[in-house]
PDB file of N, CA, C and O in Angstrom:
ATOM      1  N   UNK A   1      35.718 -29.225  54.033  1.00  0.00           N
ATOM      2  CA  UNK A   1      34.699 -30.194  54.370  1.00  0.00           C
ATOM      3  C   UNK A   1      34.146 -30.817  53.084  1.00  0.00           C
ATOM      4  O   UNK A   1      33.797 -30.104  52.143  1.00  0.00           O
ATOM      5  N   UNK A   2      34.071 -32.117  53.053  1.00  0.00           N
ATOM      6  CA  UNK A   2      33.571 -32.830  51.887  1.00  0.00           C
ATOM      7  C   UNK A   2      32.050 -32.770  51.851  1.00  0.00           C
ATOM      8  O   UNK A   2      31.380 -32.979  52.862  1.00  0.00           O
ATOM      9  N   UNK A   3      31.522 -32.480  50.669  1.00  0.00           N
ATOM     10  CA  UNK A   3      30.064 -32.452  50.511  1.00  0.00           C
ATOM     11  C   UNK A   3      29.578 -33.866  50.245  1.00  0.00           C
ATOM     12  O   UNK A   3      30.051 -34.549  49.337  1.00  0.00           O
ATOM     13  N   UNK A   4      28.640 -34.276  51.046  1.00  0.00           N
ATOM     14  CA  UNK A   4      28.082 -35.619  50.936  1.00  0.00           C
ATOM     15  C   UNK A   4      26.817 -35.590  50.079  1.00  0.00           C
ATOM     16  O   UNK A   4      26.104 -34.587  50.046  1.00  0.00           O
ATOM     17  N   UNK A   5      26.551 -36.667  49.408  1.00  0.00           N
ATOM     18  CA  UNK A   5      25.314 -36.786  48.627  1.00  0.00           C
ATOM     19  C   UNK A   5      24.090 -36.681  49.525  1.00  0.00           C
ATOM     20  O   UNK A   5      22.998 -36.338  49.070  1.00  0.00           O
ATOM     21  N   UNK A   6      24.285 -36.979  50.799  1.00  0.00           N
ATOM     22  CA  UNK A   6      23.158 -36.913  51.743  1.00  0.00           C
ATOM     23  C   UNK A   6      22.833 -35.483  52.158  1.00  0.00           C
ATOM     24  O   UNK A   6      21.781 -35.234  52.746  1.00  0.00           O
ATOM     25  N   UNK A   7      23.719 -34.549  51.860  1.00  0.00           N
ATOM     26  CA  UNK A   7      23.512 -33.156  52.249  1.00  0.00           C
ATOM     27  C   UNK A   7      23.125 -32.247  51.085  1.00  0.00           C
ATOM     28  O   UNK A   7      22.985 -31.039  51.279  1.00  0.00           O
ATOM     29  N   UNK A   8      22.950 -32.785  49.901  1.00  0.00           N
ATOM     30  CA  UNK A   8      22.634 -31.951  48.751  1.00  0.00           C
ATOM     31  C   UNK A   8      21.276 -32.325  48.175  1.00  0.00           C
ATOM     32  O   UNK A   8      20.867 -33.486  48.185  1.00  0.00           O
ATOM     33  N   UNK A   9      20.597 -31.307  47.678  1.00  0.00           N
ATOM     34  CA  UNK A   9      19.306 -31.491  46.999  1.00  0.00           C
ATOM     35  C   UNK A   9      18.301 -32.282  47.831  1.00  0.00           C
ATOM     36  O   UNK A   9      17.561 -33.106  47.294  1.00  0.00           O
ATOM     37  N   UNK A  10      18.273 -32.038  49.120  1.00  0.00           N
ATOM     38  CA  UNK A  10      17.338 -32.753  49.971  1.00  0.00           C
ATOM     39  C   UNK A  10      16.554 -31.735  50.802  1.00  0.00           C
ATOM     40  O   UNK A  10      16.702 -31.657  52.022  1.00  0.00           O
ATOM     41  N   UNK A  11      15.722 -30.962  50.113  1.00  0.00           N
ATOM     42  CA  UNK A  11      14.903 -29.984  50.801  1.00  0.00           C
ATOM     43  C   UNK A  11      13.860 -30.702  51.659  1.00  0.00           C
ATOM     44  O   UNK A  11      13.509 -31.854  51.403  1.00  0.00           O
ATOM     45  N   UNK A  12      13.381 -30.004  52.670  1.00  0.00           N
ATOM     46  CA  UNK A  12      12.357 -30.589  53.538  1.00  0.00           C
ATOM     47  C   UNK A  12      11.082 -30.840  52.752  1.00  0.00           C
ATOM     48  O   UNK A  12      10.626 -29.998  51.978  1.00  0.00           O
ATOM     49  N   UNK A  13      10.524 -32.016  52.970  1.00  0.00           N
ATOM     50  CA  UNK A  13       9.234 -32.364  52.390  1.00  0.00           C
ATOM     51  C   UNK A  13       8.596 -33.424  53.293  1.00  0.00           C
ATOM     52  O   UNK A  13       9.263 -33.932  54.194  1.00  0.00           O
ATOM     53  N   UNK A  14       7.333 -33.768  53.078  1.00  0.00           N
ATOM     54  CA  UNK A  14       6.674 -34.732  53.975  1.00  0.00           C
ATOM     55  C   UNK A  14       7.360 -36.090  54.044  1.00  0.00           C
ATOM     56  O   UNK A  14       7.183 -36.822  55.019  1.00  0.00           O
ATOM     57  N   UNK A  15       8.136 -36.434  53.028  1.00  0.00           N
ATOM     58  CA  UNK A  15       8.783 -37.749  53.024  1.00  0.00           C
ATOM     59  C   UNK A  15      10.033 -37.802  53.904  1.00  0.00           C
ATOM     60  O   UNK A  15      10.425 -38.877  54.358  1.00  0.00           O
ATOM     61  N   UNK A  16      10.662 -36.639  54.149  1.00  0.00           N
ATOM     62  CA  UNK A  16      11.916 -36.680  54.908  1.00  0.00           C
ATOM     63  C   UNK A  16      11.951 -35.763  56.125  1.00  0.00           C
ATOM     64  O   UNK A  16      12.974 -35.686  56.806  1.00  0.00           O
ATOM     65  N   UNK A  17      10.869 -35.075  56.408  1.00  0.00           N
ATOM     66  CA  UNK A  17      10.873 -34.177  57.557  1.00  0.00           C
ATOM     67  C   UNK A  17       9.526 -34.233  58.255  1.00  0.00           C
ATOM     68  O   UNK A  17       8.477 -34.103  57.624  1.00  0.00           O
ATOM     69  N   UNK A  18       9.569 -34.426  59.556  1.00  0.00           N
ATOM     70  CA  UNK A  18       8.358 -34.414  60.373  1.00  0.00           C
ATOM     71  C   UNK A  18       8.673 -33.628  61.638  1.00  0.00           C
ATOM     72  O   UNK A  18       9.604 -33.987  62.359  1.00  0.00           O
ATOM     73  N   UNK A  19       7.923 -32.562  61.930  1.00  0.00           N
ATOM     74  CA  UNK A  19       8.205 -31.798  63.140  1.00  0.00           C
ATOM     75  C   UNK A  19       8.072 -32.680  64.383  1.00  0.00           C
ATOM     76  O   UNK A  19       7.268 -33.611  64.413  1.00  0.00           O
ATOM     77  N   UNK A  20       8.867 -32.374  65.401  1.00  0.00           N
ATOM     78  CA  UNK A  20       8.793 -33.122  66.653  1.00  0.00           C
ATOM     79  C   UNK A  20       7.627 -32.586  67.474  1.00  0.00           C
ATOM     80  O   UNK A  20       7.758 -31.572  68.160  1.00  0.00           O
ATOM     81  N   UNK A  21       6.517 -33.249  67.406  1.00  0.00           N
ATOM     82  CA  UNK A  21       5.321 -32.848  68.128  1.00  0.00           C
ATOM     83  C   UNK A  21       4.536 -34.089  68.518  1.00  0.00           C
ATOM     84  O   UNK A  21       4.480 -35.048  67.749  1.00  0.00           O
ATOM     85  N   UNK A  22       3.932 -34.088  69.690  1.00  0.00           N
ATOM     86  CA  UNK A  22       3.134 -35.240  70.108  1.00  0.00           C
ATOM     87  C   UNK A  22       1.717 -35.239  69.531  1.00  0.00           C
ATOM     88  O   UNK A  22       0.962 -36.184  69.763  1.00  0.00           O
ATOM     89  N   UNK A  23       1.349 -34.211  68.795  1.00  0.00           N
ATOM     90  CA  UNK A  23      -0.033 -34.094  68.335  1.00  0.00           C
ATOM     91  C   UNK A  23      -0.492 -35.236  67.424  1.00  0.00           C
ATOM     92  O   UNK A  23      -1.568 -35.785  67.662  1.00  0.00           O
ATOM     93  N   UNK A  24       0.267 -35.617  66.399  1.00  0.00           N
ATOM     94  CA  UNK A  24      -0.188 -36.741  65.576  1.00  0.00           C
ATOM     95  C   UNK A  24      -0.291 -38.049  66.376  1.00  0.00           C
ATOM     96  O   UNK A  24      -1.192 -38.854  66.140  1.00  0.00           O
ATOM     97  N   UNK A  25       0.627 -38.254  67.311  1.00  0.00           N
ATOM     98  CA  UNK A  25       0.570 -39.448  68.154  1.00  0.00           C
ATOM     99  C   UNK A  25      -0.707 -39.460  68.972  1.00  0.00           C
ATOM    100  O   UNK A  25      -1.394 -40.479  69.035  1.00  0.00           O
ATOM    101  N   UNK A  26      -1.032 -38.333  69.604  1.00  0.00           N
ATOM    102  CA  UNK A  26      -2.226 -38.265  70.450  1.00  0.00           C
ATOM    103  C   UNK A  26      -3.494 -38.444  69.628  1.00  0.00           C
ATOM    104  O   UNK A  26      -4.407 -39.155  70.048  1.00  0.00           O
ATOM    105  N   UNK A  27      -3.560 -37.813  68.471  1.00  0.00           N
ATOM    106  CA  UNK A  27      -4.739 -37.952  67.605  1.00  0.00           C
ATOM    107  C   UNK A  27      -4.929 -39.410  67.177  1.00  0.00           C
ATOM    108  O   UNK A  27      -6.046 -39.926  67.192  1.00  0.00           O
ATOM    109  N   UNK A  28      -3.846 -40.062  66.800  1.00  0.00           N
ATOM    110  CA  UNK A  28      -3.919 -41.470  66.367  1.00  0.00           C
ATOM    111  C   UNK A  28      -4.301 -42.375  67.538  1.00  0.00           C
ATOM    112  O   UNK A  28      -5.147 -43.256  67.387  1.00  0.00           O
ATOM    113  N   UNK A  29      -3.689 -42.167  68.692  1.00  0.00           N
ATOM    114  CA  UNK A  29      -4.002 -42.984  69.863  1.00  0.00           C
ATOM    115  C   UNK A  29      -5.473 -42.841  70.247  1.00  0.00           C
ATOM    116  O   UNK A  29      -6.115 -43.827  70.609  1.00  0.00           O
ATOM    117  N   UNK A  30      -6.012 -41.622  70.170  1.00  0.00           N
ATOM    118  CA  UNK A  30      -7.418 -41.396  70.501  1.00  0.00           C
ATOM    119  C   UNK A  30      -8.346 -42.067  69.494  1.00  0.00           C
ATOM    120  O   UNK A  30      -9.435 -42.517  69.850  1.00  0.00           O
ATOM    121  N   UNK A  31      -7.914 -42.134  68.240  1.00  0.00           N
ATOM    122  CA  UNK A  31      -8.739 -42.762  67.206  1.00  0.00           C
ATOM    123  C   UNK A  31      -8.701 -44.287  67.293  1.00  0.00           C
ATOM    124  O   UNK A  31      -9.721 -44.948  67.095  1.00  0.00           O
ATOM    125  N   UNK A  32      -7.525 -44.845  67.589  1.00  0.00           N
ATOM    126  CA  UNK A  32      -7.365 -46.300  67.565  1.00  0.00           C
ATOM    127  C   UNK A  32      -7.623 -46.941  68.928  1.00  0.00           C
ATOM    128  O   UNK A  32      -8.180 -48.035  69.009  1.00  0.00           O
ATOM    129  N   UNK A  33      -7.219 -46.262  69.989  1.00  0.00           N
ATOM    130  CA  UNK A  33      -7.371 -46.803  71.352  1.00  0.00           C
ATOM    131  C   UNK A  33      -8.119 -45.820  72.252  1.00  0.00           C
ATOM    132  O   UNK A  33      -7.584 -45.438  73.293  1.00  0.00           O
ATOM    133  N   UNK A  34      -9.322 -45.401  71.898  1.00  0.00           N
ATOM    134  CA  UNK A  34      -9.994 -44.340  72.658  1.00  0.00           C
ATOM    135  C   UNK A  34     -10.235 -44.671  74.129  1.00  0.00           C
ATOM    136  O   UNK A  34     -10.250 -43.767  74.964  1.00  0.00           O
ATOM    137  N   UNK A  35     -10.423 -45.936  74.457  1.00  0.00           N
ATOM    138  CA  UNK A  35     -10.735 -46.309  75.838  1.00  0.00           C
ATOM    139  C   UNK A  35      -9.531 -46.775  76.639  1.00  0.00           C
ATOM    140  O   UNK A  35      -9.663 -47.094  77.820  1.00  0.00           O
ATOM    141  N   UNK A  36      -8.355 -46.820  76.014  1.00  0.00           N
ATOM    142  CA  UNK A  36      -7.148 -47.203  76.743  1.00  0.00           C
ATOM    143  C   UNK A  36      -6.704 -46.058  77.656  1.00  0.00           C
ATOM    144  O   UNK A  36      -6.911 -44.886  77.339  1.00  0.00           O
ATOM    145  N   UNK A  37      -6.106 -46.398  78.764  1.00  0.00           N
ATOM    146  CA  UNK A  37      -5.660 -45.403  79.726  1.00  0.00           C
ATOM    147  C   UNK A  37      -4.440 -44.656  79.196  1.00  0.00           C
ATOM    148  O   UNK A  37      -3.446 -45.260  78.794  1.00  0.00           O
ATOM    149  N   UNK A  38      -4.540 -43.323  79.205  1.00  0.00           N
ATOM    150  CA  UNK A  38      -3.443 -42.468  78.753  1.00  0.00           C
ATOM    151  C   UNK A  38      -2.749 -41.792  79.926  1.00  0.00           C
ATOM    152  O   UNK A  38      -1.543 -41.548  79.884  1.00  0.00           O
ATOM    153  N   UNK A  39      -3.511 -41.489  80.974  1.00  0.00           N
ATOM    154  CA  UNK A  39      -2.978 -40.750  82.122  1.00  0.00           C
ATOM    155  C   UNK A  39      -3.347 -41.483  83.403  1.00  0.00           C
ATOM    156  O   UNK A  39      -4.498 -41.868  83.609  1.00  0.00           O
ATOM    157  N   UNK A  40      -2.355 -41.667  84.254  1.00  0.00           N
ATOM    158  CA  UNK A  40      -2.572 -42.217  85.593  1.00  0.00           C
ATOM    159  C   UNK A  40      -1.889 -41.273  86.565  1.00  0.00           C
ATOM    160  O   UNK A  40      -0.689 -41.021  86.464  1.00  0.00           O
ATOM    161  N   UNK A  41      -2.655 -40.760  87.500  1.00  0.00           N
ATOM    162  CA  UNK A  41      -2.089 -39.879  88.526  1.00  0.00           C
ATOM    163  C   UNK A  41      -2.837 -40.170  89.824  1.00  0.00           C
ATOM    164  O   UNK A  41      -3.937 -39.664  90.046  1.00  0.00           O
ATOM    165  N   UNK A  42      -2.229 -40.985  90.670  1.00  0.00           N
ATOM    166  CA  UNK A  42      -2.926 -41.418  91.887  1.00  0.00           C
ATOM    167  C   UNK A  42      -4.189 -42.150  91.484  1.00  0.00           C
ATOM    168  O   UNK A  42      -4.134 -43.073  90.671  1.00  0.00           O
ATOM    169  N   UNK A  43      -5.332 -41.756  92.039  1.00  0.00           N
ATOM    170  CA  UNK A  43      -6.589 -42.427  91.666  1.00  0.00           C
ATOM    171  C   UNK A  43      -7.163 -41.963  90.323  1.00  0.00           C
ATOM    172  O   UNK A  43      -8.081 -42.587  89.791  1.00  0.00           O
ATOM    173  N   UNK A  44      -6.624 -40.872  89.778  1.00  0.00           N
ATOM    174  CA  UNK A  44      -7.135 -40.316  88.517  1.00  0.00           C
ATOM    175  C   UNK A  44      -6.737 -41.189  87.337  1.00  0.00           C
ATOM    176  O   UNK A  44      -5.574 -41.573  87.211  1.00  0.00           O
ATOM    177  N   UNK A  45      -7.684 -41.502  86.481  1.00  0.00           N
ATOM    178  CA  UNK A  45      -7.432 -42.236  85.240  1.00  0.00           C
ATOM    179  C   UNK A  45      -8.138 -41.492  84.110  1.00  0.00           C
ATOM    180  O   UNK A  45      -9.306 -41.125  84.235  1.00  0.00           O
ATOM    181  N   UNK A  46      -7.420 -41.270  83.003  1.00  0.00           N
ATOM    182  CA  UNK A  46      -8.005 -40.626  81.824  1.00  0.00           C
ATOM    183  C   UNK A  46      -7.659 -41.450  80.592  1.00  0.00           C
ATOM    184  O   UNK A  46      -6.532 -41.920  80.436  1.00  0.00           O
ATOM    185  N   UNK A  47      -8.646 -41.616  79.725  1.00  0.00           N
ATOM    186  CA  UNK A  47      -8.440 -42.363  78.478  1.00  0.00           C
ATOM    187  C   UNK A  47      -7.821 -41.440  77.430  1.00  0.00           C
ATOM    188  O   UNK A  47      -7.766 -40.222  77.599  1.00  0.00           O
ATOM    189  N   UNK A  48      -7.357 -42.062  76.338  1.00  0.00           N
ATOM    190  CA  UNK A  48      -6.827 -41.264  75.236  1.00  0.00           C
ATOM    191  C   UNK A  48      -7.910 -40.361  74.655  1.00  0.00           C
ATOM    192  O   UNK A  48      -7.619 -39.230  74.266  1.00  0.00           O
ATOM    193  N   UNK A  49      -9.137 -40.832  74.588  1.00  0.00           N
ATOM    194  CA  UNK A  49     -10.228 -39.994  74.064  1.00  0.00           C
ATOM    195  C   UNK A  49     -10.428 -38.761  74.946  1.00  0.00           C
ATOM    196  O   UNK A  49     -10.594 -37.653  74.438  1.00  0.00           O
ATOM    197  N   UNK A  50     -10.411 -38.954  76.269  1.00  0.00           N
ATOM    198  CA  UNK A  50     -10.575 -37.823  77.189  1.00  0.00           C
ATOM    199  C   UNK A  50      -9.387 -36.865  77.101  1.00  0.00           C
ATOM    200  O   UNK A  50      -9.562 -35.647  77.098  1.00  0.00           O
ATOM    201  N   UNK A  51      -8.191 -37.420  77.031  1.00  0.00           N
ATOM    202  CA  UNK A  51      -6.974 -36.612  76.936  1.00  0.00           C
ATOM    203  C   UNK A  51      -6.990 -35.786  75.646  1.00  0.00           C
ATOM    204  O   UNK A  51      -6.663 -34.599  75.659  1.00  0.00           O
ATOM    205  N   UNK A  52      -7.368 -36.414  74.545  1.00  0.00           N
ATOM    206  CA  UNK A  52      -7.432 -35.715  73.264  1.00  0.00           C
ATOM    207  C   UNK A  52      -8.495 -34.618  73.291  1.00  0.00           C
ATOM    208  O   UNK A  52      -8.258 -33.513  72.802  1.00  0.00           O
ATOM    209  N   UNK A  53      -9.653 -34.915  73.854  1.00  0.00           N
ATOM    210  CA  UNK A  53     -10.727 -33.917  73.937  1.00  0.00           C
ATOM    211  C   UNK A  53     -10.281 -32.716  74.775  1.00  0.00           C
ATOM    212  O   UNK A  53     -10.552 -31.569  74.420  1.00  0.00           O
ATOM    213  N   UNK A  54      -9.603 -32.988  75.877  1.00  0.00           N
ATOM    214  CA  UNK A  54      -9.119 -31.901  76.732  1.00  0.00           C
ATOM    215  C   UNK A  54      -8.078 -31.057  75.991  1.00  0.00           C
ATOM    216  O   UNK A  54      -8.079 -29.832  76.104  1.00  0.00           O
ATOM    217  N   UNK A  55      -7.199 -31.704  75.241  1.00  0.00           N
ATOM    218  CA  UNK A  55      -6.190 -30.982  74.458  1.00  0.00           C
ATOM    219  C   UNK A  55      -6.845 -30.104  73.407  1.00  0.00           C
ATOM    220  O   UNK A  55      -6.412 -28.976  73.171  1.00  0.00           O
ATOM    221  N   UNK A  56      -7.888 -30.622  72.776  1.00  0.00           N
ATOM    222  CA  UNK A  56      -8.613 -29.839  71.762  1.00  0.00           C
ATOM    223  C   UNK A  56      -9.318 -28.636  72.391  1.00  0.00           C
ATOM    224  O   UNK A  56      -9.361 -27.560  71.794  1.00  0.00           O
ATOM    225  N   UNK A  57      -9.869 -28.814  73.591  1.00  0.00           N
ATOM    226  CA  UNK A  57     -10.505 -27.695  74.287  1.00  0.00           C
ATOM    227  C   UNK A  57      -9.481 -26.598  74.610  1.00  0.00           C
ATOM    228  O   UNK A  57      -9.769 -25.410  74.468  1.00  0.00           O
ATOM    229  N   UNK A  58      -8.297 -27.007  75.043  1.00  0.00           N
ATOM    230  CA  UNK A  58      -7.247 -26.028  75.331  1.00  0.00           C
ATOM    231  C   UNK A  58      -6.845 -25.292  74.055  1.00  0.00           C
ATOM    232  O   UNK A  58      -6.702 -24.069  74.065  1.00  0.00           O
ATOM    233  N   UNK A  59      -6.665 -26.017  72.970  1.00  0.00           N
ATOM    234  CA  UNK A  59      -6.307 -25.386  71.695  1.00  0.00           C
ATOM    235  C   UNK A  59      -7.394 -24.409  71.247  1.00  0.00           C
ATOM    236  O   UNK A  59      -7.095 -23.332  70.731  1.00  0.00           O
ATOM    237  N   UNK A  60      -8.644 -24.790  71.446  1.00  0.00           N
ATOM    238  CA  UNK A  60      -9.759 -23.923  71.074  1.00  0.00           C
ATOM    239  C   UNK A  60      -9.768 -22.651  71.922  1.00  0.00           C
ATOM    240  O   UNK A  60     -10.024 -21.562  71.409  1.00  0.00           O
ATOM    241  N   UNK A  61      -9.488 -22.789  73.215  1.00  0.00           N
ATOM    242  CA  UNK A  61      -9.439 -21.618  74.093  1.00  0.00           C
ATOM    243  C   UNK A  61      -8.314 -20.670  73.662  1.00  0.00           C
ATOM    244  O   UNK A  61      -8.495 -19.452  73.653  1.00  0.00           O
ATOM    245  N   UNK A  62      -7.169 -21.223  73.310  1.00  0.00           N
ATOM    246  CA  UNK A  62      -6.064 -20.385  72.832  1.00  0.00           C
ATOM    247  C   UNK A  62      -6.449 -19.667  71.538  1.00  0.00           C
ATOM    248  O   UNK A  62      -6.153 -18.484  71.371  1.00  0.00           O
ATOM    249  N   UNK A  63      -7.104 -20.376  70.631  1.00  0.00           N
ATOM    250  CA  UNK A  63      -7.523 -19.776  69.359  1.00  0.00           C
ATOM    251  C   UNK A  63      -8.523 -18.642  69.594  1.00  0.00           C
ATOM    252  O   UNK A  63      -8.468 -17.617  68.914  1.00  0.00           O
ATOM    253  N   UNK A  64      -9.433 -18.820  70.550  1.00  0.00           N
ATOM    254  CA  UNK A  64     -10.404 -17.767  70.857  1.00  0.00           C
ATOM    255  C   UNK A  64      -9.726 -16.504  71.385  1.00  0.00           C
ATOM    256  O   UNK A  64     -10.274 -15.408  71.271  1.00  0.00           O
ATOM    257  N   UNK A  65      -8.545 -16.658  71.956  1.00  0.00           N
ATOM    258  CA  UNK A  65      -7.798 -15.508  72.460  1.00  0.00           C
ATOM    259  C   UNK A  65      -6.794 -14.968  71.437  1.00  0.00           C
ATOM    260  O   UNK A  65      -5.930 -14.158  71.775  1.00  0.00           O
ATOM    261  N   UNK A  66      -6.912 -15.420  70.191  1.00  0.00           N
ATOM    262  CA  UNK A  66      -6.080 -14.884  69.122  1.00  0.00           C
ATOM    263  C   UNK A  66      -4.739 -15.572  68.932  1.00  0.00           C
ATOM    264  O   UNK A  66      -3.924 -15.123  68.126  1.00  0.00           O
ATOM    265  N   UNK A  67      -4.496 -16.657  69.663  1.00  0.00           N
ATOM    266  CA  UNK A  67      -3.253 -17.399  69.493  1.00  0.00           C
ATOM    267  C   UNK A  67      -3.415 -18.306  68.286  1.00  0.00           C
ATOM    268  O   UNK A  67      -4.398 -19.042  68.190  1.00  0.00           O
ATOM    269  N   UNK A  68      -2.467 -18.263  67.371  1.00  0.00           N
ATOM    270  CA  UNK A  68      -2.574 -19.048  66.151  1.00  0.00           C
ATOM    271  C   UNK A  68      -1.297 -19.799  65.835  1.00  0.00           C
ATOM    272  O   UNK A  68      -0.350 -19.811  66.621  1.00  0.00           O
ATOM    273  N   UNK A  69      -1.291 -20.423  64.675  1.00  0.00           N
ATOM    274  CA  UNK A  69      -0.141 -21.196  64.222  1.00  0.00           C
ATOM    275  C   UNK A  69       1.100 -20.309  64.206  1.00  0.00           C
ATOM    276  O   UNK A  69       1.049 -19.152  63.789  1.00  0.00           O
ATOM    277  N   UNK A  70       2.209 -20.871  64.666  1.00  0.00           N
ATOM    278  CA  UNK A  70       3.513 -20.220  64.743  1.00  0.00           C
ATOM    279  C   UNK A  70       3.625 -19.178  65.850  1.00  0.00           C
ATOM    280  O   UNK A  70       4.666 -18.532  65.974  1.00  0.00           O
ATOM    281  N   UNK A  71       2.576 -18.994  66.663  1.00  0.00           N
ATOM    282  CA  UNK A  71       2.695 -18.153  67.852  1.00  0.00           C
ATOM    283  C   UNK A  71       3.345 -18.979  68.954  1.00  0.00           C
ATOM    284  O   UNK A  71       3.257 -20.207  68.956  1.00  0.00           O
ATOM    285  N   UNK A  72       3.995 -18.299  69.887  1.00  0.00           N
ATOM    286  CA  UNK A  72       4.660 -18.981  70.986  1.00  0.00           C
ATOM    287  C   UNK A  72       3.848 -18.784  72.260  1.00  0.00           C
ATOM    288  O   UNK A  72       3.445 -17.669  72.592  1.00  0.00           O
ATOM    289  N   UNK A  73       3.617 -19.883  72.963  1.00  0.00           N
ATOM    290  CA  UNK A  73       2.912 -19.842  74.239  1.00  0.00           C
ATOM    291  C   UNK A  73       3.809 -20.518  75.260  1.00  0.00           C
ATOM    292  O   UNK A  73       4.312 -21.616  75.021  1.00  0.00           O
ATOM    293  N   UNK A  74       4.010 -19.874  76.389  1.00  0.00           N
ATOM    294  CA  UNK A  74       4.831 -20.446  77.450  1.00  0.00           C
ATOM    295  C   UNK A  74       4.043 -20.464  78.745  1.00  0.00           C
ATOM    296  O   UNK A  74       3.261 -19.556  79.026  1.00  0.00           O
ATOM    297  N   UNK A  75       4.256 -21.497  79.518  1.00  0.00           N
ATOM    298  CA  UNK A  75       3.597 -21.600  80.826  1.00  0.00           C
ATOM    299  C   UNK A  75       4.486 -22.398  81.754  1.00  0.00           C
ATOM    300  O   UNK A  75       5.171 -23.326  81.325  1.00  0.00           O
ATOM    301  N   UNK A  76       4.478 -22.038  83.021  1.00  0.00           N
ATOM    302  CA  UNK A  76       5.172 -22.832  84.029  1.00  0.00           C
ATOM    303  C   UNK A  76       4.090 -23.548  84.832  1.00  0.00           C
ATOM    304  O   UNK A  76       3.346 -22.925  85.588  1.00  0.00           O
ATOM    305  N   UNK A  77       4.015 -24.843  84.659  1.00  0.00           N
ATOM    306  CA  UNK A  77       2.947 -25.626  85.278  1.00  0.00           C
ATOM    307  C   UNK A  77       3.527 -26.797  86.042  1.00  0.00           C
ATOM    308  O   UNK A  77       4.597 -27.297  85.695  1.00  0.00           O
ATOM    309  N   UNK A  78       2.830 -27.243  87.083  1.00  0.00           N
ATOM    310  CA  UNK A  78       3.300 -28.455  87.769  1.00  0.00           C
ATOM    311  C   UNK A  78       3.113 -29.661  86.860  1.00  0.00           C
ATOM    312  O   UNK A  78       2.256 -29.643  85.976  1.00  0.00           O
ATOM    313  N   UNK A  79       3.887 -30.687  87.064  1.00  0.00           N
ATOM    314  CA  UNK A  79       3.818 -31.889  86.236  1.00  0.00           C
ATOM    315  C   UNK A  79       2.728 -32.818  86.762  1.00  0.00           C
ATOM    316  O   UNK A  79       2.997 -33.951  87.163  1.00  0.00           O
ATOM    317  N   UNK A  80       1.496 -32.320  86.752  1.00  0.00           N
ATOM    318  CA  UNK A  80       0.330 -33.100  87.167  1.00  0.00           C
ATOM    319  C   UNK A  80      -0.782 -32.858  86.170  1.00  0.00           C
ATOM    320  O   UNK A  80      -0.798 -31.823  85.504  1.00  0.00           O
ATOM    321  N   UNK A  81      -1.703 -33.779  86.054  1.00  0.00           N
ATOM    322  CA  UNK A  81      -2.804 -33.589  85.091  1.00  0.00           C
ATOM    323  C   UNK A  81      -3.724 -32.432  85.447  1.00  0.00           C
ATOM    324  O   UNK A  81      -4.685 -32.163  84.726  1.00  0.00           O
TER     325      UNK A  81
END
């Protein structure tokens, strides 16, 4: 196998690697478009600010129970808000 210049000396750093997570997107959307609709489920409507606040509350609840960075949490939930 030929070694490519693209595969050498390219360690992960902020310029070339970003984890696949929706968290930065949600934080930015809540900051820039806080009143825009983020969730629609039947008559239910939630803004990005509300969605972000709810996500932060969930993260806080997990932290209070000792769940931290790099811990794994799994749940089977219906696809509804």
